[in-house]
C-alpha positions in Angstrom: -8.9 2.9 115.6 -5.0 3.1 116.1 -3.8 6.6 116.8 -0.2 5.9 116.1 1.1 9.5 116.5 -1.0 10.0 119.6 0.5 6.7 120.9 4.0 8.1 120.5 3.2 10.9 122.9 2.1 8.5 125.8 4.9 5.9 124.9 7.6 8.5 125.0 6.5 9.5 128.5 6.5 6.0 129.7 9.7 5.0 128.0 11.5 8.1 129.3 10.5 7.4 132.8 11.7 3.8 132.6 15.0 4.8 131.3 15.5 7.5 134.0 14.7 4.9 136.6 17.2 2.4 135.1 20.2 4.6 134.2 20.2 6.9 137.1 21.7 4.2 139.4 24.5 3.0 137.2 28.0 4.4 136.4 28.7 3.6 132.8 32.6 3.7 133.4 32.5 0.4 135.3 33.7 -2.7 133.4 30.9 -5.1 134.8 32.2 -8.1 132.6 35.6 -8.3 134.5 35.2 -11.3 136.7 32.0 -10.2 138.4 28.4 -10.9 138.2 27.0 -8.5 135.8 23.4 -8.8 137.0 22.2 -5.8 139.0 18.9 -5.8 140.9 17.6 -2.3 141.8 14.6 -1.8 144.1 13.1 1.4 145.4 11.1 4.5 144.4 12.1 7.3 142.1 10.4 10.6 141.1 11.7 12.5 138.2 10.7 15.5 135.9 10.6 14.7 132.1 9.7 17.9 130.4 7.1 18.6 127.7 6.2 17.4 124.3 6.0 19.2 121.0 2.6 20.6 119.8 0.6 17.9 118.1 -1.7 19.3 115.4 -5.3 18.0 115.4 -4.7 16.3 112.1 -2.2 14.0 113.7 -3.9 13.7 117.1 -7.3 12.6 115.6 -5.8 11.3 112.3 -8.0 13.7 110.3 -5.3 14.1 107.7 -5.4 11.0 105.4 -2.3 11.6 103.4 -2.2 9.7 100.1 -5.9 8.8 100.3 -8.7 10.3 98.4 -11.1 11.6 100.9 -14.0 14.0 101.2 -12.5 15.3 104.5 -10.4 18.3 103.7 -9.1 21.5 105.4 -10.1 24.7 103.7 -7.0 26.1 102.1 -7.9 29.7 103.3 -9.3 29.3 106.7 -7.9 25.8 107.7 -11.4 24.7 109.0 -12.0 20.9 108.4 -15.1 20.0 106.5 -16.6 17.2 104.5 -17.0 18.3 101.0 -18.5 16.5 97.9 -19.4 18.0 94.5 -21.0 16.5 91.4 -18.5 15.4 88.8 -21.1 16.1 86.0 -24.1 18.2 85.6 -27.3 16.2 86.1 -30.1 16.8 83.6 -33.1 15.1 82.1 -32.2 12.6 79.3 -34.0 14.8 76.8 -34.8 18.6 77.1 -38.2 19.9 77.2 -39.3 20.8 73.6 -42.3 22.7 72.4 -42.7 22.4 68.7 -43.5 25.3 66.4 -47.2 26.0 66.0 -47.9 26.4 62.3 -50.8 28.4 60.7 -51.4 28.2 57.0 -51.8 31.9 55.8 -53.6 31.1 52.6 -56.3 29.4 54.6 -56.9 32.3 57.0 -59.0 34.2 54.5 -60.2 31.3 52.5 -62.4 33.3 50.0 -59.6 35.7 49.3 -61.8 38.7 49.8 -65.0 40.0 48.1 -66.1 41.3 44.7 -68.8 43.9 44.0 -70.1 42.9 40.7 -72.5 44.3 38.1 -72.0 48.0 39.1 -73.8 49.6 35.9 -72.3 52.3 33.9 -73.3 52.2 30.3 -76.2 50.0 31.1 -77.8 52.9 33.0 -78.1 55.1 29.8 -78.1 52.2 27.4 -81.3 53.7 25.7 -79.5 56.9 25.1 -76.0 55.8 23.9 -77.4 53.0 21.8 -78.8 55.8 19.4 -75.4 57.6 19.3 -72.4 57.1 17.1 -69.9 54.9 19.0 -67.1 56.9 17.6 -68.3 60.2 18.7 -67.1 62.1 21.8 -69.4 61.6 24.7 -71.8 64.5 24.7 -71.6 66.7 27.8 -75.3 66.2 28.7 -74.7 62.4 28.6 -71.7 62.7 30.8 -73.4 64.8 33.4 -76.5 62.6 33.3 -74.5 59.5 33.8 -72.4 60.9 36.5 -75.5 62.1 38.3 -77.1 58.6 38.0 -74.0 57.1 39.6 -73.8 59.8 42.2 -77.4 59.1 43.3 -77.0 55.3 43.3 -77.6 53.5 46.5 -74.5 52.5 48.4 -73.2 49.1 47.6 -74.3 46.7 50.4 -71.9 45.7 53.1 -70.3 42.4 52.7 -68.4 39.8 54.9 -65.7 37.3 54.2 -64.7 34.5 56.5 -61.5 34.5 58.7 -60.6 31.0 59.8 -58.0 28.9 61.4 -58.2 25.2 61.7 -54.8 23.7 62.6 -53.7 20.4 64.0 -51.5 21.3 67.1 -51.2 17.9 68.5 -47.4 18.2 68.4 -47.5 20.6 71.4 -50.5 19.4 73.5 -48.4 17.1 75.7 -47.0 20.3 77.3 -49.3 23.0 76.2 -52.7 22.7 77.9 -54.3 25.9 76.9 -53.5 29.0 74.8 -55.0 32.4 75.6 -53.1 34.7 73.2 -51.0 34.3 70.0 -48.5 36.8 68.8 -47.7 36.3 65.2 -46.4 37.8 62.0 -49.0 37.3 59.2 -48.5 39.8 56.3 -51.6 40.7 54.4 -51.9 42.5 51.1 -55.1 44.3 50.5 -55.8 45.3 46.9 -58.7 47.1 45.4 -59.1 47.0 41.8 -61.5 47.6 38.9 -62.6 44.9 36.6 -64.6 44.9 33.4 -64.7 43.9 29.8 -62.4 46.0 27.6 -61.6 48.2 30.7 -58.3 50.0 30.0 -58.6 53.0 32.1 -60.8 54.5 34.9 -61.0 55.8 38.4 -63.5 55.4 41.2 -63.7 57.2 44.5 -64.9 55.2 47.5 -66.3 56.3 50.7 -68.5 54.8 53.4 -72.1 55.5 54.1 -72.9 59.2 54.7 -69.5 60.2 53.0 -67.7 58.8 56.0 -64.8 56.6 55.9 -64.9 53.3 54.1 -64.0 50.5 56.7 -62.9 46.9 56.7 -63.5 45.6 60.2 -61.7 42.5 61.5 -63.0 40.7 64.6 -62.2 42.3 68.0 -59.9 39.4 68.9 -57.6 40.4 66.1 -54.7 43.0 66.4 -53.5 44.7 63.2 -50.5 46.8 62.6 -50.0 49.0 59.4 -47.2 48.2 57.0 -47.6 51.2 54.8 -48.1 54.9 55.5 -51.3 55.2 53.4 -53.3 53.0 56.0 -55.2 54.0 59.1 -56.0 51.4 61.8 -58.7 52.2 64.4 -58.9 50.3 67.7 -56.3 47.9 66.6 -58.6 45.9 64.3 -60.5 48.4 61.9 -59.0 49.5 58.5 -60.3 53.0 57.7 -60.0 54.7 54.3 -61.0 58.4 53.6 -61.6 59.2 49.9 -60.0 56.2 48.6 -59.4 56.3 44.8 -59.1 53.1 42.7 -57.1 54.2 39.6 -56.4 51.6 36.8 -53.5 53.8 35.8 -52.1 54.0 39.4 -52.7 50.6 41.0 -50.4 51.3 43.9 -52.7 53.9 45.3 -55.2 51.3 46.1 -52.8 48.6 47.3 -52.0 48.4 51.0 -49.9 46.3 53.3 -50.6 45.5 57.1 -50.0 42.6 59.3 -52.2 40.5 61.6 -50.0 40.5 64.7 -52.2 39.1 67.5 -55.1 36.8 68.3 -56.8 37.0 71.7 -58.3 33.5 71.9 -60.1 34.5 75.1 -62.4 36.6 73.2 -63.5 33.9 70.9 -67.0 32.3 71.0 -67.4 29.2 73.0 -66.1 26.1 71.1 -63.3 28.0 69.5 -59.7 28.5 70.4 -57.5 25.5 71.6 -60.0 22.6 71.6 -58.3 19.3 72.1 -55.5 18.9 69.7 -56.8 21.7 67.4 -56.6 25.4 67.2 -59.9 26.8 65.8 -61.0 30.3 64.8 -64.2 30.9 62.8 -65.4 34.5 62.4 -65.9 37.1 59.7 -64.3 40.2 58.3 -66.8 43.0 57.6 -66.6 45.4 54.8 -68.8 48.5 55.1 -71.2 49.9 52.6 -69.5 51.5 49.6 -70.5 54.9 48.2 -69.1 55.4 44.6 -68.0 58.5 43.0 -66.7 58.9 39.5 -66.5 60.9 36.3 -67.3 58.8 33.1 -64.7 60.8 31.2 -62.1 58.9 33.4 -63.2 55.7 31.7 -64.0 56.7 28.1 -63.6 59.4 25.6 -66.0 58.1 23.0 -69.5 56.8 23.4 -68.3 53.3 22.3 -65.7 53.3 25.1 -68.2 53.6 27.9 -68.1 50.4 30.0 -71.3 48.6 30.3 -70.6 47.3 33.8 -67.6 47.4 36.1 -66.8 45.3 39.2 -64.7 46.3 42.3 -62.4 43.5 43.5 -61.3 43.6 47.2 -58.7 40.9 47.7 -57.0 40.0 51.0 -53.9 37.7 50.5 -52.2 36.4 53.6 -48.5 35.5 53.2 -46.5 33.1 55.3 -47.4 33.1 58.9 -44.8 32.9 61.7 -46.1 32.3 65.2 -43.7 34.3 67.4 -45.1 33.5 70.8 -48.1 32.4 72.8 -49.5 32.9 76.2 -50.2 29.4 77.3 -50.5 27.0 80.2 -47.6 24.8 80.3 -47.4 21.5 82.1 -44.0 19.8 81.3 -42.8 16.6 82.6 -39.2 17.5 83.8 -38.1 14.7 86.0 -34.3 14.0 86.5 -32.8 10.6 87.5 -32.0 10.1 91.2 -28.5 10.6 92.4 -26.5 8.5 94.8 -23.5 10.1 96.5 -20.9 7.8 98.0 -19.2 9.0 101.1 -16.1 6.8 101.2 -13.8 6.0 104.0 -13.5 8.5 106.8 -11.5 8.6 110.1 -13.0 6.5 112.8 -13.1 9.5 114.9 -16.3 10.6 113.2 -17.4 7.4 111.5 -17.2 4.8 114.3 -20.1 2.8 115.7 -20.5 4.7 118.9 -20.7 8.2 117.4 -23.7 10.6 117.4 -22.8 13.5 115.3 -24.5 16.7 115.9 -23.2 18.6 113.0 -23.8 22.3 113.7 -24.6 23.4 110.1 -24.4 21.0 107.2 -25.1 22.7 103.8 -26.4 21.3 100.6 -26.1 23.4 97.6 -28.0 23.0 94.4 -26.8 25.0 91.4 -29.6 25.1 88.9 -29.1 26.5 85.4 -32.3 27.1 83.4 -32.2 28.4 79.9 -34.0 28.1 76.5 -32.9 28.6 72.9 -34.5 31.9 72.3 -32.5 35.1 72.9 -34.9 37.4 74.8 -34.3 39.8 77.6 -33.8 37.9 80.9 -37.1 37.1 82.6 -39.1 37.9 79.4 -41.1 34.9 78.1 -39.5 32.5 80.4 -41.6 30.6 82.8 -40.9 30.2 86.6 -40.4 26.6 87.4 -40.9 25.0 90.8 -38.3 22.5 91.8 -38.4 19.8 94.5 -36.3 17.0 95.6 -36.0 14.4 98.4 -32.7 14.1 100.4 -31.9 11.0 102.4 -28.9 9.2 103.7 -28.4 5.4 104.1 -26.0 3.1 106.0 -24.3 0.1 104.5 -27.4 -2.0 105.3 -29.6 0.3 103.3 -31.3 1.7 106.3 -32.2 5.4 106.3 -30.5 7.6 108.9 -33.8 9.4 109.1 -35.8 6.2 109.8 -39.4 6.4 108.7 -39.2 10.2 108.6 -37.1 10.3 105.4 -36.7 11.7 103.0 -36.4 15.4 103.6 -38.4 17.1 101.0 -37.0 20.3 99.6 -39.4 22.6 97.8 -43.1 22.2 97.0 -43.5 18.8 95.4 -47.3 19.4 94.9 -48.2 16.9 97.6 -50.0 19.5 99.7 -47.1 19.7 102.3 -46.5 23.2 103.5 -43.0 23.5 102.1 -41.7 26.9 100.6 -41.4 26.6 96.9 -38.0 26.5 95.3 -38.5 28.9 92.2 -36.2 28.3 89.3 -35.9 31.4 87.1 -34.1 32.0 83.8 -30.3 31.8 84.3 -28.3 30.5 87.2 -30.2 29.6 90.5 -28.4 28.8 93.7 -30.4 26.9 96.3 -28.6 26.9 99.6 -30.1 24.4 102.1 -28.7 24.6 105.6 -29.4 23.6 109.1 -28.9 27.1 110.5 -30.4 30.2 109.0 -28.0 31.4 106.3 -27.6 34.5 104.2 -25.5 35.5 101.1 -21.9 34.9 102.0 -21.1 38.5 100.9 -18.2 37.6 98.7 -19.2 40.2 96.2 -22.2 41.4 94.2 -24.7 38.8 93.1 -24.8 38.8 89.2 -28.1 40.2 88.0 -29.0 36.9 86.2 -28.4 34.7 89.3 -31.0 33.9 91.8 -30.1 32.9 95.4 -32.5 31.2 97.6 -31.9 30.2 101.2 -33.8 27.3 102.8 -33.5 26.4 106.4 -34.0 22.8 107.3 -33.4 22.0 111.0 -33.7 18.2 110.2 -30.6 18.4 108.1 -28.6 17.6 111.3 -30.4 14.2 111.6 -29.4 13.4 108.0 -25.8 13.0 109.0 -26.2 12.1 112.8 -24.0 9.2 111.8 -21.6 9.1 108.8 -23.8 7.4 106.1 -22.6 5.0 103.4 -24.2 7.2 100.7 -26.6 10.2 100.4 -29.3 10.2 97.8 -31.0 13.1 96.0 -34.2 11.6 94.6 -37.6 12.6 93.2 -35.9 15.5 91.4 -38.8 17.2 89.7 -39.1 20.5 87.8 -42.7 21.6 87.2 -44.7 24.8 86.5 -47.1 25.5 89.3 -50.9 26.1 88.6 -53.5 27.8 90.6 -56.4 26.6 88.3 -57.1 23.3 86.6 -58.2 21.9 83.3 -61.1 24.0 81.8 -60.7 26.6 84.7 -57.3 28.0 84.5 -56.3 31.0 86.5 -54.8 34.1 84.9 -51.5 33.3 86.7 -51.3 30.0 85.0 -50.6 31.6 81.7 -46.9 32.1 80.7 -45.6 34.0 77.6 -43.2 31.9 75.6 -41.3 32.9 72.5 -40.5 30.6 69.7 -37.2 30.5 67.9 -36.9 31.5 64.1 -36.4 27.8 63.4 -37.1 24.6 65.2 -38.8 24.0 68.5 -38.6 26.0 71.7 -36.3 24.1 74.0 -36.0 24.4 77.8 -32.7 23.0 79.4 -32.3 22.5 83.1 -29.0 21.3 84.6 -28.3 20.7 88.2 -24.9 20.6 89.9 -24.8 19.9 93.6 -22.3 20.2 96.5 -22.5 19.0 100.0 -20.4 20.9 102.5 -20.3 19.9 106.2 -18.0 21.9 108.5 -16.7 19.8 111.3 -18.4 22.0 113.8 -20.8 20.5 116.3 -23.8 21.2 118.4 -24.8 20.4 121.9 -25.9 16.8 121.2 -22.5 15.6 119.9 -21.3 12.4 121.5 -18.4 10.6 120.2 -17.2 7.4 122.0 -14.1 5.6 120.6 -11.1 3.7 121.8 -7.5 3.5 120.6 -4.9 1.1 121.6 -1.3 2.0 122.6 0.3 -1.5 122.3 3.6 -3.2 121.5 4.9 -2.7 125.0 5.2 -6.5 126.0 8.9 -6.7 125.3 9.5 -3.9 127.8 7.5 -5.4 130.6 7.5 -9.2 130.2 10.0 -11.3 132.4 10.3 -13.8 129.5 11.5 -11.3 127.0 15.1 -11.4 125.6 15.9 -7.8 126.7 18.9 -6.9 128.9 16.6 -5.8 131.8 13.5 -7.2 133.5 11.0 -4.8 135.0 9.3 -5.4 138.4 6.6 -2.7 138.2 4.5 -2.5 141.3 3.1 0.9 140.7 3.7 3.8 138.2 2.2 7.3 138.4 2.7 9.6 135.5 1.4 13.2 135.7 1.2 15.9 133.1 -0.8 19.0 132.1 -2.9 18.4 129.0 -3.0 21.7 126.9 -6.0 21.5 124.5 -6.9 23.9 121.8 -9.3 21.5 120.1 -13.0 22.7 120.5 -14.0 19.3 122.0 -14.5 18.4 125.6 -12.6 15.0 126.0 -13.4 12.6 128.8 -10.6 10.1 129.2 -10.3 6.6 130.8 -8.0 3.7 130.2 -7.8 -0.2 130.5 -4.8 -2.6 130.3 -4.8 -4.9 127.3 -2.8 -8.1 126.7 -0.9 -9.2 123.7 -4.2 -10.5 122.0 -5.8 -7.2 122.5 -8.2 -8.2 125.2 -8.9 -6.2 128.4 -6.9 -7.4 131.5 -8.8 -7.4 134.8 -5.6 -8.2 136.9 -3.9 -4.9 136.1 -5.4 -1.7 137.7 -5.3 1.4 135.5 -6.4 4.6 136.8 -6.7 7.6 134.4 -8.2 10.7 135.9 -8.9 13.7 133.7 -11.5 15.7 131.7 -10.0 18.0 129.1 -12.1 21.1 128.5 -12.6 22.3 125.0 -10.4 24.9 123.7 -9.6 26.8 120.6 -6.8 28.7 118.9 -5.5 31.4 121.2 -7.9 30.1 123.8 -6.1 27.0 125.1 -7.3 25.1 128.2 -5.2 23.2 130.5 -6.2 20.2 132.6 -4.0 18.1 135.0 -4.0 14.4 134.1 -2.8 11.4 136.2 -2.2 7.9 135.0 -1.6 5.1 137.5 -0.7 1.6 136.8 -0.7 -1.2 139.4 0.2 -4.8 138.4 2.1 -8.1 139.3 4.9 -9.6 137.3 2.6 -12.5 136.2 0.2 -9.9 134.7 3.0 -7.9 133.2 4.1 -10.9 131.4 0.9 -10.7 129.3 0.6 -6.9 129.4 1.0 -5.2 126.0 -0.3 -1.6 126.5 -3.2 0.6 127.2 -6.6 1.0 125.6 -7.6 4.7 125.9 -11.2 5.3 125.9 -12.3 8.8 124.8 -15.7 10.5 125.0 -16.1 13.8 123.2 -18.7 16.4 123.4 -18.8 20.0 122.1 -18.6 21.5 125.6 -19.1 25.2 125.5 -17.6 25.4 121.9 -20.8 24.7 120.1 -20.5 25.7 116.4 -16.7 26.1 116.5 -15.1 24.2 113.5 -12.1 21.8 113.9 -9.2 23.6 112.4 -5.8 22.4 111.2 -4.0 24.9 113.5 -5.7 23.4 116.6 -4.1 20.7 118.6 -2.6 19.3 121.9 0.6 19.2 123.8 1.7 17.9 127.1 3.5 20.0 129.6 5.1 19.5 133.1 5.4 15.8 132.7 6.7 13.9 135.8 6.8 10.2 136.8 6.9 8.3 140.0 7.8 4.6 139.9 7.6 2.0 142.7 9.3 -1.3 142.0 12.6 -2.5 140.6 14.5 -3.4 137.6 17.1 -6.2 137.0 19.8 -5.2 134.5 22.3 -7.5 132.7 25.0 -4.9 132.5 27.5 -7.3 131.0 25.2 -8.2 128.2 24.5 -4.6 127.5 28.2 -3.6 127.6 29.1 -6.5 125.1 26.4 -5.2 122.8 27.9 -1.8 123.0 31.3 -3.2 122.2 
């Protein structure tokens, strides 16, 4: 790593000391080229104050600001804190949404017989021996009318009847996701019509009641729910149609026409072998019609003897219209996997990405923003299942080795493997999963929208994920599932979810995931950064073979200064001499004493630093600069972020130089001319 701007600080100190040493002994008004030897050899010792440097921001000192380069290392525009920040460019989602096709039920097949008919209800046949002797054109005698009415009134009630109610539908289009159905909410309009039939029947009216003059009833199975569609209909216990003093009048057919709807089927109440069985939805039961007690006046049917109907029939028809399945309570088991994501880190400053770095990042945060929605407009939380989401998070170096070793990946959420991980619950709407090393809470930047769900997950191992800067981070095994307490054939009550179908087309669930990784450059107690930076290019100033106008004979140099630090890192410093090839030189002694305590904005620390250099001229001929070795720890500033307003400066700089300098004043003057 080459800290060019940091190098300027140390070079300016050294250069200033040398120039003070050289120029303090020479009067510039002398014309040294006028017939005298212009070479001056100065030997001795000099001590001099130099002053202070300007404040150097941390972005320059540690080269955190990578101007002109696209980098994930940024300073927060509001707080100034440095952080690594990555966010997804595009929402990640399954290639295809989860779809549950409509369940269709054929209405006309629900009551396959269409109802029942009470046939051969005798009228004229009961008094055939009487009316056969009468003139067909004569008015019905009063005694005949009364006698026939009395016979009908004393007739035994018509026997109870049943008619089947059936469903037998292929639902293979949903069984890849739907594993069981407990209840069905539907809209199945039913028209009930009671009418009189008979030869040459043009008028007539019959009163119907049940046994014992109670209500006449039509009873659907208990697993059925009915709702009235007209005001002239009474429904008892949700599945029994009840009629008091019902009249069937040929001249007023609307009085015996009723509309209602079958709105629910509770499959859990069906006999064994019915309900959702394999790929079929099966219902097979009966609708019961109670006994019928008839009441009539023959004058309502005929005026003359010849008009008396021989027999009549009562037709009870049940016609089911188009059926729409609105919703079901079902066990869902969708396969909702999302392709793994690889996130490239890119180039970062060597300060944090070097080989001898162990980062103990105080609180890296991974945030997953998951939007879950369907294509049905219902109240939030109604008819929408709660999904469980899980994912594996890992990081890899350039060689493909995990930073977590054999312990990776870090599993977020309950993946169904039996590990004791807290579930990540995905509800309808926007969900924010905040995964952090330190315990976190809502950031408090305002009220949380009612349709958004925040979950905070603390994962201490997250610090290990970025213990060194990886080449890339992966989010894999992204799975969205619906949890179950029961199992096939033994589902628990909690396994059932109420889902609502759209008016047209399939029910669709869409899940999209956006991610962001935010790593504040704040460190924990285990931080260790060891790196070196070279201050080079000095050979021309020190070598006796250079073409400069002076030659330096440096026996010993000592430079002292106070290092003012507002960076929250404790810095240990050491130095070595390097030659023009960048190799460490053993024949030049360099002593650098100083440990810089961690500081912060408005809480600067100060440490006295001494740099000593002892060398021979032979060594100086190869000398090209210093290699500064820095070891950084968090000191007592654990958890304090690096900030763009932090930095360093040098104060009270002074130098003491032992040795000499040979100056060619003539050459220097000629150059000035």
